[in-house]
C-alpha positions in Angstrom: -8.4 -16.5 12.3 -9.1 -19.9 10.7 -10.3 -18.0 7.5 -7.2 -16.0 7.5 -4.9 -19.1 8.0 -6.8 -20.7 5.0 -6.2 -17.6 2.9 -2.5 -17.8 3.9 -2.4 -21.4 3.0 -3.8 -20.6 -0.6 -1.5 -17.9 -1.1 1.5 -20.0 0.0 0.7 -22.8 -2.5 0.1 -20.3 -5.3 2.9 -21.0 -7.8 2.3 -17.5 -9.2 3.6 -15.8 -6.1 6.9 -17.7 -6.3 7.4 -16.3 -9.9 6.4 -12.9 -8.9 9.3 -13.3 -6.1 11.9 -14.5 -8.6 10.9 -12.0 -11.0 11.1 -9.1 -8.5 14.7 -10.4 -7.3 15.8 -10.6 -10.9 14.5 -7.1 -11.8 16.2 -5.7 -8.5 19.5 -7.4 -9.6 19.2 -5.8 -13.1 18.1 -2.1 -12.2 20.5 -2.0 -9.2 23.5 -3.1 -11.2 22.8 -0.6 -14.1 22.2 2.1 -11.3 25.5 1.5 -9.3 27.5 0.5 -12.3 26.6 4.0 -13.7 28.0 6.1 -10.8 31.6 6.7 -10.3 33.1 5.8 -6.8 33.1 9.4 -5.6 29.4 9.6 -6.0 28.6 6.3 -4.5 30.1 7.7 -1.3 27.4 10.3 -1.2 24.5 9.6 1.1 22.0 10.9 -1.3 23.3 8.3 -3.8 23.1 5.4 -1.4 19.7 6.6 -0.3 18.5 6.3 -4.1 19.9 2.8 -4.3 17.9 1.7 -1.4 14.8 3.4 -2.9 14.7 0.8 -5.5 13.2 -1.6 -2.9 10.0 0.4 -3.5 9.6 -1.4 -6.8 7.9 -4.1 -4.6 4.7 -1.9 -4.5 4.1 -2.7 -8.1 4.2 -6.4 -7.6 2.1 -6.0 -4.4 -0.9 -4.3 -6.1 -0.9 -7.1 -8.7 -0.6 -9.8 -5.8 -3.7 -8.1 -4.0 -5.8 -8.4 -7.2 -4.8 -12.0 -8.1 -5.5 -13.3 -4.5 -9.1 -12.4 -4.9 -9.5 -12.8 -8.7 -7.6 -16.2 -8.9 -10.8 -17.8 -7.2 -13.1 -16.5 -9.7 -10.9 -17.4 -12.6 -10.7 -20.9 -11.4 -14.3 -21.3 -10.4 -13.4 -22.1 -6.6 -15.0 -18.9 -5.2 -18.4 -20.8 -4.8 -16.8 -23.4 -2.5 -15.0 -20.7 -0.7 -18.2 -18.8 0.1 -19.9 -22.0 1.3 -16.9 -22.6 3.7 -17.2 -19.0 4.8 -20.7 -17.9 4.3 -20.3 -14.5 5.7 -18.8 -12.6 2.7 -17.5 -9.8 4.7 -15.5 -12.1 6.8 -14.0 -13.8 4.0 -13.0 -10.5 2.2 -11.4 -9.3 5.5 -9.4 -12.6 5.6 -8.3 -12.1 2.1 -7.1 -8.4 2.9 -5.2 -9.6 5.9 -3.5 -12.5 4.0 -2.6 -10.1 1.3 -1.0 -7.8 3.7 0.9 -10.5 5.4 2.2 -11.9 2.1 3.2 -8.5 0.8 4.8 -7.5 4.0 7.1 -10.6 3.9 7.9 -9.9 0.3 8.7 -6.3 0.9 11.1 -7.2 3.9 12.7 -9.7 1.5 12.9 -7.1 -1.3 14.6 -4.8 1.1 17.2 -7.5 2.3 17.9 -8.4 -1.3 18.5 -4.8 -2.1 20.9 -4.4 0.7 22.8 -7.5 -0.2 23.1 -6.4 -3.8 24.2 -3.1 -3.0 26.8 -4.3 -0.4 28.4 -6.6 -3.0 28.3 -3.8 -5.7 29.9 -1.2 -3.2 32.4 -3.5 -1.9 33.5 -4.4 -5.4 33.9 -0.7 -6.3 35.8 0.0 -3.2 33.0 2.1 -1.5 31.3 1.7 1.9 27.7 1.7 2.7 26.6 4.1 5.3 23.6 2.6 7.0 21.6 5.2 9.0 18.1 6.7 9.5 18.4 8.9 6.4 19.8 6.2 4.0 17.5 3.4 5.2 14.3 5.3 5.3 13.3 4.0 1.9 13.4 0.4 3.2 10.5 1.3 5.6 8.7 3.3 2.8 8.8 0.3 0.6 7.2 -1.8 3.1 4.4 0.8 3.8 3.9 1.4 -0.1 3.7 -2.2 -0.8 1.0 -2.9 2.0 -1.1 0.0 0.8 -0.8 -1.2 -2.8 -1.9 -4.7 -1.9 -5.0 -3.4 -0.1 -5.7 -1.3 -3.3 -5.3 -4.4 -5.5 -7.7 -6.4 -3.3 -10.2 -3.7 -3.9 -9.7 -3.6 -7.6 -10.0 -7.4 -7.8 -13.1 -7.4 -5.9 -14.7 -4.7 -8.2 -13.7 -6.2 -11.2 -13.6 -10.0 -10.3 -12.1 -10.9 -13.5 -8.2 -11.7 -13.4 -7.2 -10.6 -16.8 -9.3 -7.3 -16.6 -7.8 -6.5 -13.2 -4.2 -6.9 -14.2 -4.5 -5.1 -17.6 -6.4 -2.3 -15.8 -3.6 -1.9 -13.1 -0.9 -2.1 -15.8 -2.5 0.3 -18.1 -3.0 2.8 -15.2 0.6 2.6 -14.0 2.0 2.7 -17.4 -0.4 5.2 -19.3 -2.7 6.7 -16.8 -0.3 7.9 -14.4 1.8 9.5 -17.2 -1.5 11.2 -18.7 -2.2 12.8 -15.3 1.3 13.8 -15.0 0.6 16.4 -17.8 -1.8 18.2 -15.6 0.8 19.6 -13.4 1.0 19.8 -9.6 -2.3 17.9 -9.2 -0.7 14.7 -10.5 1.0 14.2 -7.0 -2.4 13.2 -5.8 -2.7 10.3 -8.1 -2.5 6.8 -6.6 0.7 5.8 -8.1 2.4 9.0 -7.2 1.0 8.8 -3.7 2.5 5.4 -3.3 5.7 6.4 -4.9 6.0 9.1 -2.5 5.5 6.7 0.4 8.2 4.4 -0.9 10.8 7.3 -1.4 10.0 8.3 2.4 11.1 11.8 2.0 9.9 13.9 4.8 9.1 17.1 2.7 7.5 17.1 -0.6 8.4 18.8 -3.9 6.3 20.2 -6.7 5.3 16.9 -8.2 5.7 14.7 -5.1 4.0 14.7 -1.7 5.9 14.2 1.7 6.0 10.7 3.0 3.3 11.2 5.7 0.7 13.3 3.6 1.2 10.5 1.0 0.7 7.7 3.3 -2.7 9.4 4.5 -3.7 9.7 0.8 -2.6 6.2 0.3 -4.9 5.0 3.1 -7.8 6.9 1.7 -7.3 5.3 -1.7 -6.9 1.8 -0.1 -10.1 2.4 2.0 -12.1 3.8 -1.0 -11.1 0.9 -3.2 -11.8 -1.8 -0.6 -15.0 -0.4 0.3 -16.2 -0.2 -3.3 -14.9 -3.9 -3.8 -16.6 -5.2 -0.7 -20.0 -3.5 -1.7 -19.9 -5.2 -5.0 -19.2 -8.6 -3.6 -21.5 -8.5 -0.9 -24.2 -7.2 -3.2 -23.4 -9.7 -6.0 -25.3 -12.9 -6.8 -23.9 -16.3 -6.6 -20.5 -15.9 -8.5 -19.6 -17.7 -11.7 -16.1 -18.4 -12.9 -14.3 -15.6 -14.7 -11.3 -15.2 -16.9 
């Protein structure tokens, strides 16, 4: 528990996390304003439209995977990982503590994103003379956003542990999300098993899948597999490495 508290303290004092939060709020304001503003009042009253509005909270997963990677690579980048390993000599215990801290931080961020999304939607809907219908169907993406974000954070921890270089980890993640997922999308139905598509399906929280998207629960199971695989690979790399040196 002391190791987890220490990692939470480090995360809480990392200014970059604050900027991630501010950037996420600004981006949500932008995309929600465009999305809601492009619909006429009649369509805004449809439950499917309201559900699609709440689904934008799932964008938190993109930030979550970066946070997971940064929480572990930042110590390599600043050369503090040596002192950290001296404070917690059992590397496996330290890596688990970082994973737990990442999950707590991302959980709080995802809940905050859900609340911000709900607030922005309420203001827009009220201004356009429409009423939000809060129920199991429309609010499901909020739970999906939390689940997808926590899975993404675990994957980010694994990627960060494998690469141990902050710039390399961030660039790799962004290239995969922006280009790799698109290339795989050309394949066809198999693309729905890609990591990004799986997390997107968890965030969307649809009970049944389509041709290019899994249902929420199969996607969650696949997401857990990816999280476990990346974390296992990362932990093996760190556990088997020599005394670390500073990175990017």
